[in-house]
N, C-alpha and C positions, 0 to 999 in steps of 0.2 A: 555474554555478548562480546563479539570481537570483529574486527575488520581485517580482511586479508586481501590486499590489493593484488597480490600475485595470483590469486584464484582467477581473476579475469583473464590473465594470460593463459591459464590452463584450461579455460572453458572452451569447448569446441565451437567453431564458428557457426555451425548449423544451429546450435542451441542459442547463441546470441541472436542470430537472425530470426529464429522463432519468437523469442521474447520481444524483440524490437518490432518485428513484423505484426504481431498481434496488437501490440500497443499502438502502432501507427494505424492499423485497421480500425481500432476502436475510436481513435481520434478522428479519423476520416468519417466514420459513421456519425460521430457527434457533430461534425461540421455540416453534414448533409441534413441531419435532424434539425440543427439550428436554422438552416436556411428554410426548411419547410415549415417548422412549427415555432420558431423563435428561439432566442438565445437562452431563455430560462429553461425550456425543455431540453435543449441541446446540451446545456451545462450539466444536466443530470447524467448524461451519457459519458461525460469525461471522468466521472467517478466510477464507472463500470469496471469491475476488477477482472477483466478478461485475462490480463497478463498473469494474474495469480494462478489460474489453472495450469497454464503452460509452465510457469516457474515451479509449481509444486510437483508436476509430473517429472520435470527434469531433475529436481532435487531428489525426489524419491528414487529415481534410477541411478543417480550418481553417488548420493550420500546416504541413502537409506530412508526408510519410512519414518524413523524417529526425527530425523532432521526436517523432513517435509512436514511432519506434524507440528514441530516447533515453529516453523515458518507460518503455517496456517493459524496457529494460536496467536502469533504476533500480528496477523492481519486483522483480527477482530478489534483490538484497541486502536490500531491505525485507522481503520474504517470509521470508528466512532469519532476519532480526532478529525478525520476528513469531513465528516458531517458538520462538526462544530466549526471548522474552518470555513465551510461554505456559508453557514448561517452568519457568522461574524462578518465575513467579507461582504455578503449581500446587504447587511444592515449598515455597515460603516462606509461602504463605497458610495452610498447615496449622498453623504454629507461631509466626507473628509477626503483628503488627498489620497491617491492610490497607494503611495509608499506607506502611509500611516495605517490605512485600512488593511493592506496585505501584511504588514508587519505585525499588527495586532492579531490578525487571523492566524498567522504562522505561530505566534506565541500561544494562542489558544489551542491550536492543534497539538503542539508539543506538550503543553500542560495536561490536556485531556488524554492524549495517547499514553504518555508516560505514567500518568496517574492511574488510568485504567489497568495498565500493565502491573503497576505496583500493587494495586488492590487485588488483582487476580493472583499474583504471587503470594501475597500475604494470606490469602484465603486457601492457599495450598494447591492451586491449579498449576499444572506444568511441572510438578516435582515427581511425577509418577513414572518417568522414563527410567529404564535401566541403561547403564552405560554399556558400550560394546564389549567391554571386558567381562561384564556380568552375564552376557548372553551365551 
C-alpha cells in the first residue's frame, strides 16, 4: 500500500471529472430519494458504489487489470466497514453527541475494514498476482 500524491497531477482532467461527476450524481440521487421516501431510505443511496465502476475502468485502462483487481478487492472490506459505520452511527446518534457517535463509527469502520483486509491476506487472498516483470 502506498500514497502517491503526484499521481493526482498526472491524472487527466476528464478522468477526474468522470469520477467526481458520478459521485455527485449519486449524491444528488440520494438527496432526491431522501426527499421522496425519507432520510433512512436516501441514506442507503449514499453508500452506493457507483464511483467504483468508473474508477476501476480508468485504473484498468491506465495501470492494467492487476491494479484494477487489487482496487476491487480492497473495495469489499471497505464496504463491510461502511456498513458497520452506518449501523454504529445510526445507533449512537440517537443518544450521544454527533462528534462522539461519528468518531466511534469512524473507528468501527477502520477496525472492521482493516481487520477484514488482514483476514483476507492471512487466508492467502490477493497474493496470486504476477508482477509485471513476470509477465
